[in-house]
C-alpha positions as protocol buffer text, in pm:
chain_id: "A"
residue {
  index: 1
  type: MET
  ca { x: -1823 y: 1872 z: -939 }
}
residue {
  index: 2
  type: ILE
  ca { x: -1523 y: 2108 z: -941 }
}
residue {
  index: 3
  type: LYS
  ca { x: -1235 y: 1871 z: -1008 }
}
residue {
  index: 4
  type: GLN
  ca { x: -947 y: 2098 z: -907 }
}
residue {
  index: 5
  type: GLY
  ca { x: -876 y: 2412 z: -712 }
}
residue {
  index: 6
  type: TYR
  ca { x: -1191 y: 2447 z: -499 }
}
residue {
  index: 7
  type: TYR
  ca { x: -1005 y: 2411 z: -169 }
}
residue {
  index: 8
  type: SER
  ca { x: -689 y: 2598 z: -265 }
}
residue {
  index: 9
  type: ASP
  ca { x: -799 y: 2910 z: -74 }
}
residue {
  index: 10
  type: LYS
  ca { x: -954 y: 2707 z: 209 }
}
residue {
  index: 11
  type: GLN
  ca { x: -638 y: 2531 z: 324 }
}
residue {
  index: 12
  type: GLU
  ca { x: -630 y: 2688 z: 671 }
}
residue {
  index: 13
  type: LYS
  ca { x: -974 y: 2552 z: 760 }
}
residue {
  index: 14
  type: LEU
  ca { x: -898 y: 2202 z: 629 }
}
residue {
  index: 15
  type: VAL
  ca { x: -560 y: 2191 z: 803 }
}
residue {
  index: 16
  type: LYS
  ca { x: -718 y: 2291 z: 1134 }
}
residue {
  index: 17
  type: LYS
  ca { x: -967 y: 2008 z: 1104 }
}
residue {
  index: 18
  type: PHE
  ca { x: -697 y: 1761 z: 1002 }
}
residue {
  index: 19
  type: LYS
  ca { x: -492 y: 1848 z: 1311 }
}
residue {
  index: 20
  type: LYS
  ca { x: -779 y: 1719 z: 1524 }
}
residue {
  index: 21
  type: THR
  ca { x: -770 y: 1388 z: 1337 }
}
residue {
  index: 22
  type: LEU
  ca { x: -393 y: 1365 z: 1380 }
}
residue {
  index: 23
  type: ASN
  ca { x: -431 y: 1424 z: 1755 }
}
residue {
  index: 24
  type: ARG
  ca { x: -661 y: 1124 z: 1772 }
}
residue {
  index: 25
  type: TYR
  ca { x: -413 y: 916 z: 1573 }
}
residue {
  index: 26
  type: ASN
  ca { x: -130 y: 1034 z: 1796 }
}
residue {
  index: 27
  type: LYS
  ca { x: -272 y: 861 z: 2103 }
}
residue {
  index: 28
  type: ARG
  ca { x: -292 y: 530 z: 1924 }
}
residue {
  index: 29
  type: LEU
  ca { x: 32 y: 557 z: 1728 }
}
residue {
  index: 30
  type: SER
  ca { x: 231 y: 659 z: 2036 }
}
residue {
  index: 31
  type: LEU
  ca { x: 97 y: 364 z: 2231 }
}
residue {
  index: 32
  type: GLN
  ca { x: 160 y: 116 z: 1950 }
}
residue {
  index: 33
  type: TYR
  ca { x: 483 y: 244 z: 1793 }
}
residue {
  index: 34
  type: GLY
  ca { x: 618 y: 511 z: 2029 }
}
residue {
  index: 35
  type: PRO
  ca { x: 596 y: 893 z: 2040 }
}
residue {
  index: 36
  type: GLU
  ca { x: 887 y: 950 z: 1799 }
}
residue {
  index: 37
  type: PHE
  ca { x: 722 y: 740 z: 1529 }
}
residue {
  index: 38
  type: SER
  ca { x: 393 y: 918 z: 1589 }
}
residue {
  index: 39
  type: LYS
  ca { x: 558 y: 1259 z: 1550 }
}
residue {
  index: 40
  type: THR
  ca { x: 710 y: 1151 z: 1218 }
}
residue {
  index: 41
  type: ILE
  ca { x: 374 y: 1032 z: 1090 }
}
residue {
  index: 42
  type: GLN
  ca { x: 198 y: 1352 z: 1197 }
}
residue {
  index: 43
  type: ASP
  ca { x: 457 y: 1573 z: 1025 }
}
residue {
  index: 44
  type: ASP
  ca { x: 463 y: 1373 z: 702 }
}
residue {
  index: 45
  type: ALA
  ca { x: 85 y: 1329 z: 693 }
}
residue {
  index: 46
  type: MET
  ca { x: 34 y: 1705 z: 723 }
}
residue {
  index: 47
  type: GLU
  ca { x: 267 y: 1770 z: 430 }
}
residue {
  index: 48
  type: ASN
  ca { x: 88 y: 1501 z: 230 }
}
residue {
  index: 49
  type: PHE
  ca { x: -248 y: 1655 z: 312 }
}
residue {
  index: 50
  type: LYS
  ca { x: -140 y: 2002 z: 201 }
}
residue {
  index: 51
  type: GLU
  ca { x: -28 y: 1854 z: -130 }
}
residue {
  index: 52
  type: LEU
  ca { x: -365 y: 1681 z: -172 }
}
residue {
  index: 53
  type: ILE
  ca { x: -577 y: 1991 z: -105 }
}
residue {
  index: 54
  type: PRO
  ca { x: -569 y: 2150 z: -453 }
}
residue {
  index: 55
  type: ASN
  ca { x: -696 y: 1828 z: -614 }
}
residue {
  index: 56
  type: ILE
  ca { x: -966 y: 1728 z: -365 }
}
residue {
  index: 57
  type: PRO
  ca { x: -1291 y: 1707 z: -567 }
}
residue {
  index: 58
  type: HIS
  ca { x: -1585 y: 1910 z: -446 }
}
residue {
  index: 59
  type: TYR
  ca { x: -1954 y: 1816 z: -438 }
}
residue {
  index: 60
  type: LYS
  ca { x: -2232 y: 2051 z: -329 }
}
residue {
  index: 61
  type: ALA
  ca { x: -2405 y: 1770 z: -136 }
}
residue {
  index: 62
  type: ALA
  ca { x: -2256 y: 1819 z: 212 }
}
residue {
  index: 63
  type: SER
  ca { x: -2283 y: 1458 z: 333 }
}
residue {
  index: 64
  type: TYR
  ca { x: -2112 y: 1323 z: 21 }
}
residue {
  index: 65
  type: GLN
  ca { x: -1846 y: 1592 z: 37 }
}
residue {
  index: 66
  type: GLU
  ca { x: -1766 y: 1498 z: 395 }
}
residue {
  index: 67
  type: ILE
  ca { x: -1695 y: 1143 z: 276 }
}
residue {
  index: 68
  type: ILE
  ca { x: -1444 y: 1279 z: 24 }
}
residue {
  index: 69
  type: LEU
  ca { x: -1270 y: 1495 z: 286 }
}
residue {
  index: 70
  type: ILE
  ca { x: -1242 y: 1205 z: 530 }
}
residue {
  index: 71
  type: ASN
  ca { x: -1081 y: 996 z: 258 }
}
residue {
  index: 72
  type: ALA
  ca { x: -835 y: 1274 z: 176 }
}
residue {
  index: 73
  type: GLN
  ca { x: -724 y: 1267 z: 539 }
}
residue {
  index: 74
  type: ILE
  ca { x: -689 y: 889 z: 534 }
}
residue {
  index: 75
  type: ILE
  ca { x: -482 y: 901 z: 213 }
}
residue {
  index: 76
  type: ALA
  ca { x: -244 y: 1155 z: 370 }
}
residue {
  index: 77
  type: ILE
  ca { x: -194 y: 941 z: 682 }
}
residue {
  index: 78
  type: MET
  ca { x: -172 y: 622 z: 483 }
}
residue {
  index: 79
  type: ARG
  ca { x: 108 y: 757 z: 265 }
}
residue {
  index: 80
  type: ALA
  ca { x: 301 y: 868 z: 572 }
}
residue {
  index: 81
  type: MET
  ca { x: 259 y: 524 z: 729 }
}
residue {
  index: 82
  type: MET
  ca { x: 367 y: 344 z: 413 }
}
residue {
  index: 83
  type: LYS
  ca { x: 677 y: 562 z: 391 }
}
residue {
  index: 84
  type: GLU
  ca { x: 775 y: 422 z: 733 }
}
residue {
  index: 85
  type: GLY
  ca { x: 718 y: 64 z: 627 }
}
residue {
  index: 86
  type: LYS
  ca { x: 363 y: 20 z: 752 }
}
residue {
  index: 87
  type: THR
  ca { x: 74 y: -111 z: 546 }
}
residue {
  index: 88
  type: VAL
  ca { x: -263 y: 14 z: 428 }
}
residue {
  index: 89
  type: GLU
  ca { x: -416 y: -226 z: 677 }
}
residue {
  index: 90
  type: ASP
  ca { x: -210 y: -81 z: 965 }
}
residue {
  index: 91
  type: THR
  ca { x: -360 y: 260 z: 899 }
}
residue {
  index: 92
  type: LEU
  ca { x: -715 y: 136 z: 855 }
}
residue {
  index: 93
  type: LYS
  ca { x: -715 y: -63 z: 1178 }
}
residue {
  index: 94
  type: ILE
  ca { x: -666 y: 268 z: 1359 }
}
residue {
  index: 95
  type: GLN
  ca { x: -920 y: 447 z: 1140 }
}
residue {
  index: 96
  type: VAL
  ca { x: -1180 y: 177 z: 1210 }
}
residue {
  index: 97
  type: ASP
  ca { x: -1126 y: 242 z: 1580 }
}
residue {
  index: 98
  type: LEU
  ca { x: -1203 y: 610 z: 1522 }
}
residue {
  index: 99
  type: PHE
  ca { x: -1509 y: 528 z: 1313 }
}
residue {
  index: 100
  type: LYS
  ca { x: -1640 y: 307 z: 1593 }
}
residue {
  index: 101
  type: GLU
  ca { x: -1606 y: 599 z: 1835 }
}
residue {
  index: 102
  type: ASP
  ca { x: -1780 y: 843 z: 1602 }
}
residue {
  index: 103
  type: TRP
  ca { x: -2064 y: 624 z: 1479 }
}
residue {
  index: 104
  type: GLY
  ca { x: -2122 y: 490 z: 1829 }
}
residue {
  index: 105
  type: LYS
  ca { x: -2262 y: 833 z: 1918 }
}
residue {
  index: 106
  type: ILE
  ca { x: -2546 y: 801 z: 1664 }
}
residue {
  index: 107
  type: PRO
  ca { x: -2883 y: 731 z: 1834 }
}
residue {
  index: 108
  type: LYS
  ca { x: -3037 y: 404 z: 1718 }
}
residue {
  index: 109
  type: LEU
  ca { x: -3358 y: 598 z: 1657 }
}
residue {
  index: 110
  type: MET
  ca { x: -3188 y: 736 z: 1345 }
}
residue {
  index: 111
  type: GLY
  ca { x: -3225 y: 394 z: 1184 }
}
residue {
  index: 112
  type: ARG
  ca { x: -3604 y: 407 z: 1205 }
}
residue {
  index: 113
  type: ILE
  ca { x: -3601 y: 759 z: 1058 }
}
residue {
  index: 114
  type: PHE
  ca { x: -3358 y: 656 z: 784 }
}
residue {
  index: 115
  type: VAL
  ca { x: -3593 y: 393 z: 640 }
}
residue {
  index: 116
  type: SER
  ca { x: -3910 y: 599 z: 694 }
}
residue {
  index: 117
  type: LYS
  ca { x: -4099 y: 802 z: 434 }
}
residue {
  index: 118
  type: ILE
  ca { x: -3941 y: 1118 z: 569 }
}
residue {
  index: 119
  type: GLY
  ca { x: -3595 y: 968 z: 540 }
}
residue {
  index: 120
  type: GLY
  ca { x: -3677 y: 846 z: 192 }
}
residue {
  index: 121
  type: TYR
  ca { x: -3779 y: 1193 z: 81 }
}
residue {
  index: 122
  type: PHE
  ca { x: -3442 y: 1339 z: 177 }
}
residue {
  index: 123
  type: LEU
  ca { x: -3244 y: 1041 z: 45 }
}
residue {
  index: 124
  type: ASN
  ca { x: -3418 y: 1064 z: -292 }
}
residue {
  index: 125
  type: LYS
  ca { x: -3353 y: 1437 z: -305 }
}
residue {
  index: 126
  type: LEU
  ca { x: -2987 y: 1381 z: -216 }
}
residue {
  index: 127
  type: ALA
  ca { x: -2950 y: 1109 z: -481 }
}
residue {
  index: 128
  type: LYS
  ca { x: -3079 y: 1346 z: -749 }
}
residue {
  index: 129
  type: LYS
  ca { x: -2844 y: 1621 z: -634 }
}
residue {
  index: 130
  type: VAL
  ca { x: -2525 y: 1416 z: -648 }
}
residue {
  index: 131
  type: THR
  ca { x: -2635 y: 1256 z: -976 }
}
residue {
  index: 132
  type: SER
  ca { x: -2646 y: 1603 z: -1130 }
}
residue {
  index: 133
  type: GLU
  ca { x: -2281 y: 1640 z: -1025 }
}
residue {
  index: 134
  type: GLY
  ca { x: -2166 y: 1314 z: -1183 }
}
residue {
  index: 135
  type: TRP
  ca { x: -2193 y: 1087 z: -877 }
}
residue {
  index: 136
  type: ASP
  ca { x: -2468 y: 883 z: -1046 }
}
residue {
  index: 137
  type: THR
  ca { x: -2696 y: 761 z: -765 }
}
residue {
  index: 138
  type: GLU
  ca { x: -3043 y: 606 z: -751 }
}
residue {
  index: 139
  type: TYR
  ca { x: -3269 y: 572 z: -446 }
}
residue {
  index: 140
  type: LYS
  ca { x: -3520 y: 288 z: -424 }
}
residue {
  index: 141
  type: LYS
  ca { x: -3778 y: 214 z: -155 }
}
residue {
  index: 142
  type: GLY
  ca { x: -3819 y: -157 z: -88 }
}
residue {
  index: 143
  type: THR
  ca { x: -4151 y: -334 z: -141 }
}
residue {
  index: 144
  type: ALA
  ca { x: -4305 y: -632 z: 39 }
}
residue {
  index: 145
  type: ASN
  ca { x: -4125 y: -858 z: -210 }
}
residue {
  index: 146
  type: ASP
  ca { x: -3781 y: -710 z: -146 }
}
residue {
  index: 147
  type: ASP
  ca { x: -3535 y: -815 z: 124 }
}
residue {
  index: 148
  type: PHE
  ca { x: -3446 y: -452 z: 197 }
}
residue {
  index: 149
  type: ASP
  ca { x: -3624 y: -141 z: 324 }
}
residue {
  index: 150
  type: VAL
  ca { x: -3405 y: 102 z: 131 }
}
residue {
  index: 151
  type: SER
  ca { x: -3160 y: 59 z: -152 }
}
residue {
  index: 152
  type: ILE
  ca { x: -2910 y: 313 z: -284 }
}
residue {
  index: 153
  type: VAL
  ca { x: -2725 y: 226 z: -604 }
}
residue {
  index: 154
  type: THR
  ca { x: -2429 y: 433 z: -716 }
}
residue {
  index: 155
  type: LYS
  ca { x: -2312 y: 367 z: -1071 }
}
residue {
  index: 156
  type: ASN
  ca { x: -2022 y: 611 z: -1063 }
}
residue {
  index: 157
  type: CYS
  ca { x: -1897 y: 637 z: -706 }
}
residue {
  index: 158
  type: GLY
  ca { x: -1709 y: 959 z: -637 }
}
residue {
  index: 159
  type: VAL
  ca { x: -1497 y: 795 z: -366 }
}
residue {
  index: 160
  type: VAL
  ca { x: -1384 y: 519 z: -602 }
}
residue {
  index: 161
  type: GLU
  ca { x: -1299 y: 774 z: -870 }
}
residue {
  index: 162
  type: TYR
  ca { x: -1108 y: 987 z: -622 }
}
residue {
  index: 163
  type: LEU
  ca { x: -903 y: 697 z: -485 }
}
residue {
  index: 164
  type: LYS
  ca { x: -819 y: 586 z: -838 }
}
residue {
  index: 165
  type: SER
  ca { x: -711 y: 938 z: -932 }
}
residue {
  index: 166
  type: GLU
  ca { x: -467 y: 934 z: -639 }
}
residue {
  index: 167
  type: GLY
  ca { x: -339 y: 585 z: -723 }
}
residue {
  index: 168
  type: MET
  ca { x: -473 y: 439 z: -396 }
}
residue {
  index: 169
  type: THR
  ca { x: -576 y: 104 z: -542 }
}
residue {
  index: 170
  type: ASP
  ca { x: -453 y: -89 z: -235 }
}
residue {
  index: 171
  type: TYR
  ca { x: -697 y: 110 z: -25 }
}
residue {
  index: 172
  type: LEU
  ca { x: -985 y: 78 z: -271 }
}
residue {
  index: 173
  type: LYS
  ca { x: -1107 y: -264 z: -155 }
}
residue {
  index: 174
  type: TYR
  ca { x: -1144 y: -132 z: 201 }
}
residue {
  index: 175
  type: CYS
  ca { x: -1309 y: 202 z: 128 }
}
residue {
  index: 176
  type: ASN
  ca { x: -1649 y: 72 z: 246 }
}
residue {
  index: 177
  type: CYS
  ca { x: -1512 y: -5 z: 594 }
}
residue {
  index: 178
  type: SER
  ca { x: -1705 y: 284 z: 749 }
}
residue {
  index: 179
  type: ASP
  ca { x: -2042 y: 182 z: 604 }
}
residue {
  index: 180
  type: PHE
  ca { x: -2105 y: -134 z: 805 }
}
residue {
  index: 181
  type: LEU
  ca { x: -2004 y: 35 z: 1130 }
}
residue {
  index: 182
  type: MET
  ca { x: -2226 y: 338 z: 1070 }
}
residue {
  index: 183
  type: PHE
  ca { x: -2539 y: 145 z: 977 }
}
residue {
  index: 184
  type: SER
  ca { x: -2487 y: -103 z: 1258 }
}
residue {
  index: 185
  type: SER
  ca { x: -2497 y: 186 z: 1504 }
}
residue {
  index: 186
  type: MET
  ca { x: -2842 y: 273 z: 1364 }
}
residue {
  index: 187
  type: ASP
  ca { x: -2961 y: -87 z: 1399 }
}
residue {
  index: 188
  type: ILE
  ca { x: -2965 y: -128 z: 1021 }
}
residue {
  index: 189
  type: GLY
  ca { x: -2841 y: -439 z: 845 }
}
residue {
  index: 190
  type: LEU
  ca { x: -2633 y: -368 z: 533 }
}
residue {
  index: 191
  type: ARG
  ca { x: -2570 y: -585 z: 229 }
}
residue {
  index: 192
  type: GLN
  ca { x: -2350 y: -485 z: -67 }
}
residue {
  index: 193
  type: PRO
  ca { x: -2397 y: -724 z: -363 }
}
residue {
  index: 194
  type: ASN
  ca { x: -2133 y: -555 z: -581 }
}
residue {
  index: 195
  type: THR
  ca { x: -1760 y: -528 z: -524 }
}
residue {
  index: 196
  type: ILE
  ca { x: -1641 y: -176 z: -449 }
}
residue {
  index: 197
  type: GLU
  ca { x: -1363 y: -191 z: -709 }
}
residue {
  index: 198
  type: SER
  ca { x: -1619 y: -204 z: -990 }
}
residue {
  index: 199
  type: GLY
  ca { x: -1722 y: 155 z: -918 }
}
residue {
  index: 200
  type: LYS
  ca { x: -2084 y: 44 z: -876 }
}
residue {
  index: 201
  type: CYS
  ca { x: -2179 y: 53 z: -509 }
}
residue {
  index: 202
  type: THR
  ca { x: -2508 y: -107 z: -409 }
}
residue {
  index: 203
  type: PHE
  ca { x: -2639 y: -53 z: -57 }
}
residue {
  index: 204
  type: CYS
  ca { x: -2930 y: -273 z: 51 }
}
residue {
  index: 205
  type: MET
  ca { x: -3043 y: -171 z: 399 }
}
residue {
  index: 206
  type: LYS
  ca { x: -3298 y: -326 z: 633 }
}
residue {
  index: 207
  type: TYR
  ca { x: -3396 y: -190 z: 971 }
}
residue {
  index: 208
  type: LYS
  ca { x: -3314 y: -445 z: 1243 }
}
residue {
  index: 209
  type: GLY
  ca { x: -3171 y: -670 z: 971 }
}
residue {
  index: 210
  type: LYS
  ca { x: -2839 y: -855 z: 975 }
}
residue {
  index: 211
  type: SER
  ca { x: -2539 y: -719 z: 787 }
}
residue {
  index: 212
  type: GLU
  ca { x: -2346 y: -933 z: 542 }
}
residue {
  index: 213
  type: ILE
  ca { x: -1992 y: -809 z: 601 }
}
residue {
  index: 214
  type: PRO
  ca { x: -1744 y: -889 z: 320 }
}
residue {
  index: 215
  type: LYS
  ca { x: -1459 y: -1120 z: 419 }
}
residue {
  index: 216
  type: SER
  ca { x: -1220 y: -862 z: 274 }
}
residue {
  index: 217
  type: LEU
  ca { x: -1284 y: -643 z: 579 }
}
residue {
  index: 218
  type: ASP
  ca { x: -1191 y: -909 z: 835 }
}
residue {
  index: 219
  type: VAL
  ca { x: -826 y: -805 z: 835 }
}
residue {
  index: 220
  type: ILE
  ca { x: -903 y: -450 z: 946 }
}
residue {
  index: 221
  type: TYR
  ca { x: -1218 y: -506 z: 1151 }
}
residue {
  index: 222
  type: GLY
  ca { x: -1075 y: -753 z: 1398 }
}
residue {
  index: 223
  type: ASN
  ca { x: -1339 y: -769 z: 1670 }
}
residue {
  index: 224
  type: ALA
  ca { x: -1536 y: -470 z: 1538 }
}
């Protein structure tokens, strides 16, 4: 992992991508709080994001890196919202809406592939890759005696470390809000025995199983 500076010369590309996210937020913020409020949030969030860019950690594993970049965007918007008197939860309710749109496009067939031998091969390879970069992760295939098809255990979650480094402890307990929505779209039940704040994230996944959604997410999920 390159802890600082990786994205310093890539700001234009990240900003362009962030503008698309802000456009999606704009529709919802304008409807809920008015266009003037939305404009303020967009302007402040962009400045926040530019300030975050030099310190965004970088991982060579593309899927894990995308998670970090999404969270950098959320932090920028969240700080802008809090400056205007809104809460972490206010921001995440909108973000959950966006996640539902995005993950809803995933074909349910992906769930069957995810828990298959082919999926396991790539997941195991990915776990080894991010482990070599400090995001200590272990892949485990479930047996007949297990209540899961696939388990992924992260002992040093890069997202948790990143949020802590930015002082986003109020957001930390919600940082798994995307997981249950994504796996549900693939017809996979998800259970997380450990609390996110511990830095140890355990994902127990079963195809066509039932998710055990933490009560802590009720406030931002609503009817999700």
